[in-house]
N, C-alpha and C positions, 0 to 999 in steps of 0.2 A: 869020843864019848863025852857028854856033858853031864856034870854032876852038880846037884844043888847043895850048897853049904850055907851055914849061917854061923857067924862068929859067936861061939857059945862060951868062950872064956879064954883067959890068958894064962899061959904057963909061966915059968920063971924067966921070961925074955927081958925083964927089966934091966938085967945086969949084962946083957949082951955087949961084948967088947968090940965087935966088928961092924963095918958099915954094910947096910942093906941098900941095894939099888932099887928104888921104887919108880916104876914107869907108869905114867898116867896117860891113857890114850882115849881121846874122844872118838866116838863112832864116826864113820864116813857119812857123807851126805845121804839123807834118807828121803823117800817119797813123801810128798806133802800130806797124803792121806792113804791109809791102808784100805784094802778091800773090805775089811770088817768094820772100818770106821774107828777102830780103837788105836790109840797112840802106841800102845805096847806092841802092836803088830806091824808097824811101819818097817819096810824093808829098805835096804840100800839101793840107790839108783846105780845104773852103769857107771856114771861119773863118780859116785861114792866108792864103788868097788875099785875103780882105777886109782883114785886118790889114796885109798888105804894101801894098795899095792906099792905105789910110789913112796909113801911114808915108811913102809916097812923095809923097802930097799935101802933107804937112807938110814933107818935104824940098824939094819944088819951091818952097814958100813961103819956105824958108830959102835959096833960090838955089843949091841943089845941082844942078850941071850937069856930070856927069862927061865927061871926054874919052875915058876907057877904062873898060870894065867887065870884070872878071875874076871868074870863079866857080869854086868847087869843082866837081868833076865829078859830085857826087851830085845825083840828080834834084831833090830839094827845093830845093837851092841854085840849080840851073839855072832852075827854074820861077820862083824869086824874082828872079833876075837878069833874066829875060825881062820880068816884070812891072815891075821897076824901069826897064828900058830904055824900055818903052812909056810909063810915067807921066812919065818925065823927058825924053821926046823925044830919046832917044839913038838915033842912026842907024848907029853903027859896028858892027863884029862883036863878038859876045859871046865872050870868050876863056875858056878853061878852064885851070886849073892844079892839079896834084896837091898843090902846096904849101898849098892851102886846104882840104884834107881835114881831118876832125875831129882826127886824130892828128898833124897838122902841128905844126911848131914856130914860135914867134914869129920867130926869125931867118930861117927859110925863107919865111914870109909877107913879111917885110921885103925879102928878096932879090928876091922876085917883084915887089913894088911898085917897087923900085929899077930894075928892067929897064924899066919903063914910065914912069918918073919924068920923062922929057922932057914928058909930058903935065902940065898944070897941075892936073888933078883926076882922081884914080884911085878907082874904087869897087870894093871887094873884097867878094864875097859868100861867107860861110863859116859856120862852126859854133862852138858852145861845146864844150870849154873854150878852144879856140884863140883866139877873139876877145878874151876877157877877159885871157888871158895876154899876147896881143900888145899890147894897150893899155898894160898895166903895163910891159912890156919897152920899148916905143917911148918911154915917158915916163921911163925910167930908174928905175922904182919896183920895189921888191922885194915889195910887197904888192899885192893885187888892188885896182885903182882903181875899176873898174865891172864889173858883170855885164850880160850881154846876154840879155834875154828874146826870145822869137820876134819877128821883124820890128823889132828895135831897130837904130837907125842912130846911129853916132858919127862925128863929124868931128874929125880931128886934123890940125893944120898942121905940116908937117915943114919945118924950116929948114936942115937939114944932111942930105945924102944919103950920108954915109959908112957904113962898116960898122956903126957905132953911131950911130943918128940923134939929132938934136936936135929934139924935137917938143913941141908945146903942145896940150893938150886944149881944144877950142873948144866943143863942145856934144854933147848926147845927145838923140835923139828916140825 
């Protein structure tokens, strides 16, 4: 089941004393143009589906076990989120957030993650250039730290859930 959500506010997570694993996943390779002609409707290609499956097998080997999966509402991201859920044995609802659309901002992505931060591991499925910008912002960097190719997964451990996070880059698959 896919549920639409929107980050509406923050509870008292500012003082959270544990680390939250934040997984950032770019959708797999998508068709160049959808049947409707709308970017939002572009679907994954067979190659894109295969690369997401490969990435999720590596993620499973790296002990990636999300408590929450949140996706951009774009079709290619939702398809990627569904594949990730299946490969990672995730049984919860797949959530959607407009904060994860390609034109989203790193701070909006962070606010969405904070809403769900009582979970120990949050998987966000989104797009470039948002993901590269978000990694840099989360780490307090002014330069691009990493780029996301299709089906790239990054883990960042967040130690402080305030308006400006304190985070550590752990790995990239």
